[in-house]
C-alpha positions, 0 to 999 in steps of 0.5 A: 523388513525394510520394504515393509517399512517403506510401504508403511511410510509412503502413505503417511508421506503422501498424507502429510504432503496432501495436508500441506498442499491443502493448507497452502491452498486454503491460505492462498485461495480460501474465499475471502471478503473484498473489504480489505482490498476495498479499504486499500483502494479507498485509503490509497486513492484518498492519500494520493488525492491529498498529495495531488492537492498539495503539489497543485500550486507548484505543478509547473515548477515540477513538470514544466521545462521552464521549472526547477529542472529546465529544458532538455535536462528535464526530458533526459532526467527520467529513466529511458523507455518510461512515459514522461510528460515531455513525450506528450508535450512533443506530440501535442505541440504539433497540434498547437497545444501549449505545454501548460495545457498538456500538464494541466490535462494530465493532472486533471485526468490523474485526479479524475482516475483517483476519484474513480478509484476512490468511488469504485467506478470501473475500478480496474480501469480507474486503477490502470489509468491512475497507475499509468498517469502516476508513473508518468508523473514519477518519471517526469520529476524523478528527482523528487521521488521517494519511498511514498511514490514508489510504494504507491505506484506498486500498489496501484499496479496491484489494484489493476488485477485485484477485485477491490471493487467488489466491496464498498464501490459503485461497481458493487452497487450497480452490479458490475462487480462479482459477489463476495467472497472470492478466491481472487480476493484472498489471493490479492490480500495475500500478495499485499500481506506478504509484500508488506512482510518482506518490506518491513523485514528487509528494512529492519534487517538492513537497519540492524546491520549497522550501528546507527539504529543501535546507538541512537545516532539514526534517531538523532539525525532523523530529528535534527537534520534541517530537511526533516527537523520540525521541533527542537530535540536538542534536549536529547543530547542530555538524554541519549537513552531515549534516542537509543530506546527509540531506535531499538523500538523501530528495529523491534517493530520492523523486524518483528512485523512478519512474526507478530502481525499474523497471530491473532493475539499480537496482530492488533498490537503490531498494527497499532505499533506500525501505525504509531511508527508512521504517525511519528514519521509524519509528525516529527519528520514532516513525511505526511504522505509516506506516513499516511500511505504506509499506515493505510497499507497495514490497516487494510492488509491486517486491520480489516477482517477478510473472513466472509460474513456469517449469515445470521440464523433467523430469529424466533419471530421469523421462524414463527412467521414462516410456520404461520405462512406454511 
């Protein structure tokens, strides 16, 4: 009797496993449009070009040995084993090239690579150059890095391998990119989506483990610290419940991100809430680049449709014309 039950259960278990495997395969590899990846490419390149334009007037203070961090302190401040502008300065000094020229050359190449990425010209090559040059700049002025730089470098690295040039690009226009949709576009999109879910969930849980985001203290400090303060929020002292509610809302958006961003019924609401959160960070804390980059990530990953475009059925006039030709 038991053997008969095992014999009956085995095919059902195999069928359930096959369905699960099929669902996982469709989730990760079902052909998808490259439009979300193209939106990620265009948005990230645009924000980084804006950042580059903002720091261009103070580039020598950040990356020169006679800048804010001087001499060997600048060369030794970065992590060992990573590329830095100091390495290039030492190499080109043997050819008589000045440090200022090396810094200007690195900056020009960086902006050119971002321009190529923005337009989708030799997309993977442009992404690789932008990633390497961005990493070089990060390691040279490591003390000035914060979350925006780290996230940008990670997603530039992703773009080296993702088919982001298969849509809205010069590569697509010139026929150098594979036609969409594709399984690699779906896999690339899933990597971005899962990465964002892990980031927001871990950030929200970390905040929730302390008391600062529950009692409004974190919101008060974020709005009133001199390095972030842009407007006078001293009136919050008389309306503490607003800071408490804002802290709870941040926790809800971040912890709820991986749970409410996937269902279609709540996806638009959570995309809007997340973008609103980062717009608030940009406006009230002056972290414009961080707010813009994180907004781009969520909009590209969950706000742009990845389903392949359906081919429209021919109209009645077209069908009539075909019959006439026949």
